[in-house]
C-alpha positions in Angstrom: 53.9 28.9 9.6 50.5 28.3 8.1 48.3 25.8 10.0 46.7 23.3 7.6 43.1 22.6 8.2 40.9 19.7 7.2 37.2 19.0 7.4 36.3 15.3 7.5 32.7 14.1 6.9 32.0 10.9 8.7 33.1 9.5 12.0 33.3 5.9 10.9 36.5 3.9 10.9 38.0 5.7 7.8 37.1 9.2 9.1 38.5 8.6 12.5 41.8 7.1 11.2 42.2 10.0 8.7 41.5 12.5 11.5 44.0 10.8 13.8 46.7 10.7 11.1 46.2 14.4 10.2 46.3 15.5 13.9 49.5 13.6 14.3 51.0 15.6 11.4 50.0 18.9 13.0 46.8 19.6 11.1 43.7 21.4 12.6 41.0 18.8 12.1 37.2 19.2 12.3 35.2 16.0 12.1 31.5 16.0 11.3 29.3 13.0 12.1 25.5 12.9 11.6 24.9 10.3 14.3 24.1 11.9 17.7 26.6 9.6 19.5 29.4 7.2 18.7 28.1 3.7 19.4 29.2 0.3 18.1 27.4 -1.1 15.1 27.8 -4.8 14.6 29.9 -7.3 16.6 33.5 -6.5 15.7 36.1 -5.9 13.1 39.1 -7.8 11.9 42.3 -5.9 11.2 44.4 -7.4 8.5 48.2 -6.9 8.6 48.1 -3.8 6.5 45.5 -2.3 8.9 47.6 -3.3 11.9 50.6 -1.6 10.4 48.6 1.6 9.6 47.2 1.8 13.1 50.7 1.2 14.5 52.0 4.1 12.4 49.3 6.3 13.9 50.5 5.4 17.4 47.6 3.0 18.1 49.5 -0.3 17.8 49.8 -0.9 21.6 46.2 0.0 22.2 45.1 -2.4 19.4 47.1 -5.2 20.8 45.8 -4.7 24.4 42.1 -4.5 23.3 42.1 -7.3 20.8 43.3 -10.8 20.1 45.4 -12.3 17.3 43.6 -15.2 15.7 44.3 -17.8 13.1 40.9 -18.2 11.4 38.3 -16.0 9.8 34.8 -17.2 9.4 31.4 -15.9 8.3 28.0 -17.5 9.0 24.6 -16.7 7.8 21.6 -16.0 10.1 20.9 -19.7 10.4 24.4 -20.5 11.6 25.5 -22.2 8.3 29.1 -21.6 7.4 29.5 -19.3 4.4 33.3 -18.9 4.6 36.1 -20.4 6.8 39.7 -19.6 6.1 43.0 -19.6 7.9 44.7 -16.3 8.3 48.0 -17.7 9.5 49.4 -17.4 6.0 49.0 -13.6 6.2 51.2 -13.4 9.3 53.8 -15.6 7.7 53.8 -13.5 4.6 53.6 -10.0 6.1 55.1 -10.6 9.5 52.2 -9.1 11.4 49.2 -11.0 12.8 45.6 -10.4 12.1 43.6 -9.0 15.0 39.9 -9.3 16.0 38.5 -6.4 17.9 35.0 -6.1 19.5 33.3 -2.9 18.4 32.4 -2.1 22.0 36.2 -1.5 22.5 36.3 1.1 19.8 33.8 3.3 21.6 35.9 3.2 24.8 
């Protein structure tokens, strides 16, 4: 059987998810990243239901749930603290059957 090989440029969220998925399918994966180390950038990320399902399919659902928290509101503030956006994400869970999770980026580097 021929081993399939993939080269992935970029160790961001998309690159890491693609690498994990291909490894799970038996591919030989080489991932290139220009940064000298993997370190968190920003405060955190929110995983919407489709992202939660994708991570669960990759075998990362339990890890996601153990390192993050489900929440019912998404909000963005500007640098002065003024609200730019506030919205409930409970409707997403009701519609898609999967909660939205918030995850600190410091957990991703673990």
